[in-house]
C-alpha positions, 0 to 999 in steps of 0.5 A: 514539485514547485519552484521554491520562489513561488511560495503561494504554490508551495503553501497550496501544495503543503496544505494539500498534502497535510490532509493525507496521513504520512507514515513510517515506522512507530513504537510497534514496528521500530524493533524490527525495521531500520526505517529506510525500507519505505522511502515514503508512505501515505494513506488517504484517510483513517478507516474510522472517524475518530470517536465513533464507530462510523467508517469514513467513506474510504473505510466503508468502501475498503471494508465492503470490497475486501469482506463482502464483495460477493454480496454487493450489487453491481452499482455498489461495487462500482461505487466503492471501487471509484471511491478507493480509486480516487483515494489512491490517485489522490495520494499518488498526485500528492507525492513529491516524487517524479514517478516517470521512472517507477513501476507499480506493484502490490503485495504478493499473492497467489494467482487465485487471489490476484483478483482482490482489491489491492491488485485491482487498485494497483493496476488502476494506478498503473493505467491512470499514470501510464506506468507498467504494472509488474506483479509479484506471485506466490507459488502457494498460499500464505498462512492466515495472519489477521489474528496473529501478533505483529512479531509473528507476521514479520516472521512469516513474511521474512521467511517467505521472502528468504525462500525463493521457491515461494515468490516469482519476481519478474526480472523487470522489477530488478533495480527499479524505482517502485510504487506499492499500492495497497488498500489498507495500512494497519500495522505496516508489516506487509509493506515494510517487509515487502519493501525490505526484500526489494531493496535487499534482494532486488536492488530497488532504488526507491520504494514508495507506497500509497494505501486508501486507508489507515487502520486506527489500530496500529499494532497487533490484532490480538 
């Protein structure tokens, strides 16, 4: 991103990106993934302040938009969306990647769920950065996975991607550099499985991801 002779600019960039959470496989996901499924993955902040039960601003926004959006006033909904939009855009701007040849997508969902916060955020990132958004649709709802152990989540996602009747992938996604936008990184199962699918079945060149928050809970929900 910078001329390496300009050490002050390089230091300023390094100081900035160290504010964010750079993610990869860990002891929980290492048995199931190679590690090169995602070329880069960054989250803006944790969902909770460490040592407290207080949600970070981004964590509070993500939680309310995901679980209580119907109860929010219009002003609160706009406020929380702005917090998450700024968070993911900050992450995008910190990426040491030229995004001009990228397309934006998010975790696949059935049409009726494509109004959820991750789809809104990914469309926002696409518009803001003048990139095309290409959504991947599911033809039927995926099973509820929130309470499942990590191994079972990975098994379900992989079985979905192995069944061509379950996933509708536009041809425009084939062989591209892809930026996945999501609202939350917990175990990473959904992101790593999607990136694995895009590279192995659709010839994606680079797959990178940005998320608004990282859960302090790393592995299973159980």
